[in-house]
ROFINU-759235 format. One record per residue (C-alpha): z, y, x negated; residue number from 1. Coordinates in steps of 0.2 Angstrom, whole numbers. Each point is the difference from the previous one (the first is absolute). Layout:
<sites>
SITE      pz      py      px     k
SITE       Z       Y       X   NUM
...
</sites>
This chain:
<sites>
SITE      pz      py      px     k
SITE      74      16     -76     1
SITE       1     -13      13     2
SITE      -4     -17      -4     3
SITE     -14      -9      11     4
SITE       5     -17      -6     5
SITE      13     -12      10     6
SITE       4      15      14     7
SITE       0      -5      18     8
SITE      -3      16      10     9
SITE       8      -6      14    10
SITE      18       1     -10    11
SITE      -3      17      -5    12
SITE      -6       7      17    13
SITE      15      -8       8    14
SITE      12       6     -14    15
SITE      -6      16       4    16
SITE       0      -1      20    17
SITE      17      -7       1    18
SITE       7      18      -5    19
SITE      -6       6      16    20
SITE      11      -5      16    21
SITE      -8     -13      13    22
SITE     -11      -5     -14    23
SITE      -8     -17       6    24
SITE     -19       1      -5    25
SITE     -10     -15      -5    26
SITE     -17       4      -5    27
SITE     -14     -12      -2    28
SITE      -6       8     -16    29
SITE       8      10     -12    30
SITE      -9      15      -9    31
SITE       6      11     -17    32
SITE     -13      12      -3    33
SITE      -1      15     -15    34
SITE     -11      14      -3    35
SITE      -2       6     -18    36
SITE      -5      19      -2    37
SITE      -4       3     -21    38
SITE      -9      15       0    39
SITE     -18      -3      -1    40
SITE       3     -19       5    41
SITE       9      -7      16    42
SITE       4     -19       4    43
SITE       7      -9      15    44
SITE      10     -17      -1    45
SITE       1     -12      16    46
SITE      11     -19       0    47
SITE       0      -9      18    48
SITE       9     -15       2    49
SITE       4     -12      16    50
SITE      17      -1       5    51
SITE       3     -14      -9    52
SITE      -6       9     -16    53
SITE     -16      -7      -2    54
SITE     -13      11      -9    55
SITE     -14       9      11    56
SITE      -5      11     -11    57
SITE       2      12     -15    58
SITE     -12      17      -1    59
SITE      -1       9     -17    60
SITE     -13      16       5    61
SITE      -4      14      -9    62
SITE      -2      15       9    63
SITE      -5      17       2    64
SITE      14       9       8    65
SITE       3      17       1    66
SITE      21       0      -2    67
SITE      13     -14       1    68
SITE       0       2      18    69
SITE     -16      -6       3    70
SITE       2     -14     -12    71
SITE      14      -6      10    72
SITE      -8       1      18    73
SITE     -16      -7      -7    74
SITE      10     -15      -6    75
SITE       6      -2      16    76
SITE     -16       2       7    77
SITE      -8     -12     -11    78
SITE      14     -13       4    79
SITE       0       0      18    80
SITE     -20      -1       2    81
SITE       0     -16     -12    82
SITE      13     -10       9    83
SITE      -5       5      16    84
SITE     -17      -7      -6    85
SITE       7     -17      -4    86
SITE      12      -2      13    87
SITE       3       0      19    88
SITE       4      17       6    89
SITE      14      -3       9    90
SITE      12      -1     -15    91
SITE      16       9      -6    92
SITE       0       7     -17    93
SITE      14       7     -10    94
SITE      -4      12     -13    95
SITE       7       5     -16    96
SITE      -3      17      -8    97
SITE       8      11     -12    98
SITE      -6      16      12    99
SITE      13       5      11   100
SITE     -11      12      11   101
SITE     -14     -14       1   102
SITE      15     -13       4   103
SITE       8      12      13   104
SITE     -19       3       9   105
SITE      -3     -17       1   106
SITE      18      -4       8   107
SITE      -3      16      12   108
SITE     -16      -7       6   109
SITE       7     -17       3   110
SITE      16       6      10   111
SITE      -9      15      10   112
SITE     -15     -12       4   113
SITE       8      -6      18   114
SITE       3      19       4   115
SITE     -15       8      -8   116
SITE       9      16      -6   117
SITE       1      -5     -20   118
SITE     -16      14      -5   119
SITE      13      15       1   120
SITE      12      -9     -13   121
SITE     -13      -5     -11   122
SITE      -4      11     -16   123
SITE     -15      -8     -12   124
SITE      -6      10     -15   125
SITE     -18       8       3   126
SITE      -8     -11     -12   127
SITE       2     -15       8   128
SITE      -4       2      19   129
SITE     -14     -10       0   130
SITE      10     -14      -6   131
SITE      14       2      13   132
SITE     -11      -1      15   133
SITE      -5     -17     -10   134
SITE      17      -4      -3   135
SITE       5       3      20   136
SITE     -16     -10       6   137
SITE       3     -15     -12   138
SITE      21       0       4   139
SITE      -7       0      20   140
SITE     -11     -14      -3   141
SITE      18      -8      -5   142
SITE      14      -7      12   143
SITE      12       9     -12   144
SITE       4       9     -15   145
SITE      14       6     -10   146
SITE       2       7     -17   147
SITE      12       2     -12   148
SITE       3      11     -16   149
SITE       4      -6     -16   150
SITE       4       8     -19   151
SITE     -18       1      -8   152
SITE       6     -10     -14   153
SITE       6     -13      13   154
SITE     -19       0       8   155
SITE      -9     -17      -6   156
SITE     -16       9       5   157
SITE       4      13     -12   158
SITE      -9      -9     -17   159
SITE     -14      -2      11   160
SITE      -2      17       4   161
SITE      -1       4     -20   162
SITE      -9     -12      -5   163
SITE     -18       7     -12   164
SITE     -11     -11       9   165
SITE       0      -8      17   166
SITE      -1     -18      10   167
SITE       2      -7      15   168
SITE       8     -19       2   169
SITE       1     -11      16   170
SITE      14     -11       4   171
SITE      -4     -11      16   172
SITE      -8      16       7   173
SITE     -16      -3      -7   174
SITE      -3     -19       5   175
SITE       8       0      18   176
SITE       3      12      15   177
SITE      19      -1       2   178
SITE       7      -4      15   179
SITE      14      12       9   180
SITE      10      -6       4   181
SITE       1     -13     -10   182
SITE      -1     -17      11   183
SITE      18      -5      -3   184
SITE       7      16       7   185
SITE     -12       2      17   186
SITE      10      -9      10   187
SITE      20       6      -1   188
</sites>
């Protein structure tokens, strides 16, 4: 299982994203998401950090998802919704997931946004259509959203998605509204 201590999500994202040609994406925030389906119970895990590796929040939440796909998409929806409640919406987010179709769908809407032709190239399971519409809405609020897919055992959010109880811990998000871009990067 992914260990949630001493992990800088940006490093995981950049390590995976660098495998693609012309990869020069820099996010303001990095988010690891995972959904878990265990028969009668399911859960989700979300970890969000700033570019510098500062903890923004961690969520472990039990849910009532009908399948594993719904749990994965539900985790991303909750993560985006929660993050965008604390930060300026014109931010860039790097998403780490272990669900290859979800990752591909996120990247398809990001690349197709300018051309408005992404709908025909996206396939979402029937059980996640409502969450997918919310994900698109939240992604449209951001300047840019990109995703990478990693192995489940390497996903830092995996452990949170599989906890029996649930919790949410806030880092700097609860005490202050994070400014995007940070003042040090406004003028370049």
